[in-house]
C-alpha positions, 0 to 999 in steps of 0.5 A, spaced: 510 695 156 513 688 157 519 690 152 521 695 157 521 691 163 525 686 159 530 691 157 531 693 164 532 686 166 537 685 161 541 691 163 541 689 170 543 682 169 549 685 165 551 690 170 551 685 176 556 680 172 560 686 171 560 689 178 560 683 182 568 683 182 574 687 180 577 686 173 574 684 166 569 679 166 569 678 174 576 676 174 582 680 177 586 681 183 583 684 190 585 691 191 587 692 184 583 697 180 582 694 172 583 700 167 576 702 164 574 701 157 573 708 153 566 710 151 564 706 145 566 709 139 571 713 142 577 710 140 579 703 137 577 697 142 585 695 143 587 703 144 585 704 151 590 699 153 596 704 151 601 704 157 607 708 159 611 706 165 618 709 167 622 710 173 627 716 174 631 717 181 627 711 185 620 714 183 616 710 178 610 713 174 605 710 169 599 711 165 594 709 160 591 713 155 587 711 149 590 716 144 597 715 141 599 721 136 603 719 130 607 723 125 612 721 120 616 726 117 622 726 112 629 729 116 634 727 110 634 724 103 631 717 104 631 718 112 624 719 115 622 720 123 616 717 126 614 720 132 609 718 137 606 722 143 602 719 149 600 723 155 595 722 161 588 726 161 591 732 165 598 732 161 602 731 168 605 725 165 608 725 157 612 721 153 614 722 146 619 717 142 622 719 135 625 713 131 629 715 125 629 709 119 630 708 112 624 711 108 622 704 106 622 701 113 615 699 115 617 694 121 620 698 126 622 693 130 630 693 132 635 696 137 636 704 136 641 708 139 638 713 144 641 720 142 638 727 143 635 729 136 637 736 137 644 735 136 645 736 128 650 730 128 644 725 130 638 729 127 638 726 120 641 719 121 637 712 120 638 707 126 637 712 132 632 715 136 630 719 142 625 719 148 623 725 151 619 724 158 616 729 162 612 729 169 609 734 173 607 730 180 609 736 184 606 743 181 610 747 185 616 744 182 613 745 175 615 740 170 621 736 169 623 734 162 627 728 161 630 727 154 635 722 152 642 724 150 645 716 150 642 709 151 638 704 148 631 703 145 629 696 143 622 696 139 618 690 137 612 691 133 607 685 133 600 685 130 599 692 130 602 694 137 609 697 139 612 694 145 618 699 147 624 698 152 629 703 153 634 705 158 637 713 157 642 717 160 641 725 160 642 730 155 647 734 159 642 740 158 635 738 162 639 732 166 646 731 167 649 726 162 652 722 168 646 721 172 643 715 173 639 712 167 632 713 166 628 706 164 621 704 162 617 701 157 612 704 152 606 699 150 601 702 145 597 700 139 599 703 132 598 700 125 603 703 119 
Protein backbone atom coordinates (compact mmCIF):
# COMPACT_ATOMS: atom_id res chain seq x y z
CA UNK A 1 0.00 0.00 0.00
CA UNK A 2 2.81 2.41 0.89
CA UNK A 3 4.55 1.61 -2.39
CA UNK A 4 1.41 2.53 -4.34
CA UNK A 5 1.30 5.95 -2.65
CA UNK A 6 4.99 6.52 -3.31
CA UNK A 7 4.56 5.68 -7.01
CA UNK A 8 1.57 8.04 -7.33
CA UNK A 9 3.41 10.81 -5.46
CA UNK A 10 6.50 10.41 -7.66
CA UNK A 11 4.32 10.54 -10.79
CA UNK A 12 2.59 13.71 -9.62
CA UNK A 13 5.88 15.30 -8.70
CA UNK A 14 7.30 14.50 -12.16
CA UNK A 15 4.21 15.90 -13.90
CA UNK A 16 4.23 19.09 -11.82
CA UNK A 17 7.71 19.94 -13.09
CA UNK A 18 6.69 19.34 -16.73
CA UNK A 19 3.40 21.22 -16.67
CA UNK A 20 4.50 24.33 -14.77
CA UNK A 21 5.79 26.24 -17.79
CA UNK A 22 5.98 25.72 -21.57
CA UNK A 23 8.78 23.95 -23.35
CA UNK A 24 11.07 21.17 -22.33
CA UNK A 25 12.44 21.22 -18.81
CA UNK A 26 10.22 24.16 -17.80
CA UNK A 27 11.89 26.62 -20.21
CA UNK A 28 10.56 28.14 -23.39
CA UNK A 29 9.12 31.42 -24.56
CA UNK A 30 5.59 32.42 -23.51
CA UNK A 31 2.97 31.66 -26.15
CA UNK A 32 5.17 29.10 -27.93
CA UNK A 33 3.96 25.52 -27.91
CA UNK A 34 6.84 23.11 -27.57
CA UNK A 35 6.88 20.10 -29.91
CA UNK A 36 5.55 16.99 -28.23
CA UNK A 37 7.78 14.00 -27.63
CA UNK A 38 6.65 10.87 -29.48
CA UNK A 39 5.50 7.93 -27.33
CA UNK A 40 8.37 6.00 -25.77
CA UNK A 41 9.67 3.32 -28.09
CA UNK A 42 7.75 4.62 -31.14
CA UNK A 43 10.80 6.16 -32.80
CA UNK A 44 14.36 7.04 -31.97
CA UNK A 45 14.33 9.86 -29.39
CA UNK A 46 15.96 12.39 -31.73
CA UNK A 47 13.70 11.54 -34.69
CA UNK A 48 10.72 13.48 -33.27
CA UNK A 49 12.50 16.67 -34.15
CA UNK A 50 12.49 16.13 -37.94
CA UNK A 51 11.48 19.50 -39.36
CA UNK A 52 10.37 20.71 -42.77
CA UNK A 53 9.85 24.39 -43.57
CA UNK A 54 9.21 26.00 -46.95
CA UNK A 55 7.96 29.28 -48.36
CA UNK A 56 6.14 29.76 -51.63
CA UNK A 57 4.32 32.82 -52.99
CA UNK A 58 4.48 34.63 -49.65
CA UNK A 59 3.04 31.71 -47.68
CA UNK A 60 5.02 29.76 -45.12
CA UNK A 61 4.47 26.08 -44.25
CA UNK A 62 6.16 24.00 -41.56
CA UNK A 63 5.72 20.68 -39.84
CA UNK A 64 7.50 18.20 -37.59
CA UNK A 65 7.35 14.48 -38.01
CA UNK A 66 8.90 11.50 -36.26
CA UNK A 67 9.20 9.52 -39.50
CA UNK A 68 11.61 9.82 -42.41
CA UNK A 69 11.25 7.29 -45.21
CA UNK A 70 14.52 6.57 -46.99
CA UNK A 71 15.29 4.46 -50.01
CA UNK A 72 18.42 3.95 -52.07
CA UNK A 73 18.33 2.78 -55.67
CA UNK A 74 20.72 2.48 -58.57
CA UNK A 75 19.92 4.93 -61.39
CA UNK A 76 22.99 4.35 -63.57
CA UNK A 77 26.30 2.55 -63.49
CA UNK A 78 28.10 3.85 -60.37
CA UNK A 79 25.27 6.31 -59.53
CA UNK A 80 22.68 5.81 -56.79
CA UNK A 81 19.72 7.93 -55.74
CA UNK A 82 18.97 8.55 -52.06
CA UNK A 83 15.30 9.45 -51.61
CA UNK A 84 13.97 10.97 -48.36
CA UNK A 85 10.25 11.52 -47.73
CA UNK A 86 8.62 13.39 -44.85
CA UNK A 87 4.93 14.18 -44.32
CA UNK A 88 2.76 15.59 -41.58
CA UNK A 89 0.28 13.20 -39.90
CA UNK A 90 -2.66 14.30 -42.10
CA UNK A 91 -0.49 14.14 -45.23
CA UNK A 92 -1.57 17.70 -46.15
CA UNK A 93 2.11 18.75 -46.19
CA UNK A 94 4.75 16.63 -47.86
CA UNK A 95 8.41 16.89 -48.83
CA UNK A 96 10.62 14.56 -50.86
CA UNK A 97 14.26 15.10 -51.66
CA UNK A 98 16.24 12.87 -54.00
CA UNK A 99 20.03 13.18 -54.25
CA UNK A 100 22.00 11.43 -56.99
CA UNK A 101 25.52 10.57 -55.84
CA UNK A 102 28.41 8.36 -56.87
CA UNK A 103 27.88 4.82 -55.60
CA UNK A 104 30.76 4.97 -53.08
CA UNK A 105 29.69 8.28 -51.46
CA UNK A 106 28.72 7.96 -47.79
CA UNK A 107 28.72 11.63 -46.68
CA UNK A 108 25.97 13.43 -48.61
CA UNK A 109 27.30 16.90 -47.69
CA UNK A 110 27.66 19.23 -50.64
CA UNK A 111 25.92 21.42 -53.16
CA UNK A 112 23.61 19.81 -55.71
CA UNK A 113 22.06 21.35 -58.81
CA UNK A 114 18.27 21.18 -58.35
CA UNK A 115 16.69 19.61 -61.43
CA UNK A 116 13.63 17.68 -62.50
CA UNK A 117 14.71 14.03 -62.32
CA UNK A 118 11.90 13.21 -64.75
CA UNK A 119 14.09 14.80 -67.42
CA UNK A 120 15.95 11.92 -69.14
CA UNK A 121 19.11 14.05 -69.40
CA UNK A 122 19.24 14.55 -65.62
CA UNK A 123 17.96 11.25 -64.25
CA UNK A 124 21.29 9.38 -64.17
CA UNK A 125 23.71 12.23 -63.34
CA UNK A 126 25.62 12.30 -60.05
CA UNK A 127 25.66 15.67 -58.26
CA UNK A 128 22.04 16.61 -59.00
CA UNK A 129 18.96 16.47 -56.83
CA UNK A 130 15.26 17.13 -56.81
CA UNK A 131 12.95 18.60 -54.20
CA UNK A 132 9.22 17.93 -54.47
CA UNK A 133 6.91 19.72 -52.06
CA UNK A 134 3.16 19.48 -51.76
CA UNK A 135 0.61 21.37 -49.72
CA UNK A 136 -3.12 21.00 -49.35
CA UNK A 137 -3.98 23.90 -47.04
CA UNK A 138 -7.28 24.42 -48.86
CA UNK A 139 -9.01 21.09 -49.55
CA UNK A 140 -11.46 22.82 -51.94
CA UNK A 141 -8.51 23.84 -54.16
CA UNK A 142 -6.79 20.47 -53.83
CA UNK A 143 -3.16 19.54 -53.55
CA UNK A 144 -0.57 21.91 -54.98
CA UNK A 145 2.60 20.19 -56.19
CA UNK A 146 5.89 22.10 -56.24
CA UNK A 147 8.63 20.02 -57.93
CA UNK A 148 12.00 21.58 -58.65
CA UNK A 149 13.08 22.39 -62.17
CA UNK A 150 16.24 24.36 -61.40
CA UNK A 151 18.01 25.90 -58.43
CA UNK A 152 20.31 24.69 -55.71
CA UNK A 153 20.19 22.20 -52.82
CA UNK A 154 22.85 22.50 -50.09
CA UNK A 155 23.26 19.53 -47.76
CA UNK A 156 25.22 19.31 -44.52
CA UNK A 157 25.52 15.88 -42.89
CA UNK A 158 26.50 16.16 -39.22
CA UNK A 159 26.32 13.54 -36.46
CA UNK A 160 23.41 11.58 -37.87
CA UNK A 161 21.47 14.62 -39.12
CA UNK A 162 20.94 16.04 -42.57
CA UNK A 163 20.47 19.80 -42.67
CA UNK A 164 19.29 20.96 -46.07
CA UNK A 165 18.70 24.41 -47.53
CA UNK A 166 17.17 24.80 -50.94
CA UNK A 167 16.02 27.42 -53.42
CA UNK A 168 14.24 26.00 -56.43
CA UNK A 169 12.36 27.25 -59.48
CA UNK A 170 9.40 25.58 -61.14
CA UNK A 171 9.59 22.61 -63.47
CA UNK A 172 7.44 24.20 -66.21
CA UNK A 173 4.67 21.64 -65.70
CA UNK A 174 3.30 22.04 -62.16
CA UNK A 175 4.85 25.50 -61.63
CA UNK A 176 6.11 27.98 -64.18
CA UNK A 177 9.86 27.87 -64.62
CA UNK A 178 10.05 31.67 -64.24
CA UNK A 179 7.91 31.82 -61.08
CA UNK A 180 9.33 33.16 -57.83
CA UNK A 181 11.65 30.68 -56.14
CA UNK A 182 10.48 28.24 -53.50
CA UNK A 183 12.82 28.32 -50.51
CA UNK A 184 13.08 26.17 -47.44
CA UNK A 185 14.89 23.84 -45.12
CA UNK A 186 14.78 20.18 -44.18
CA UNK A 187 16.36 19.15 -40.89
CA UNK A 188 16.10 15.45 -40.13
CA UNK A 189 17.71 12.43 -38.51
CA UNK A 190 19.38 9.91 -40.80
CA UNK A 191 22.20 7.44 -40.45
CA UNK A 192 23.52 5.62 -43.55
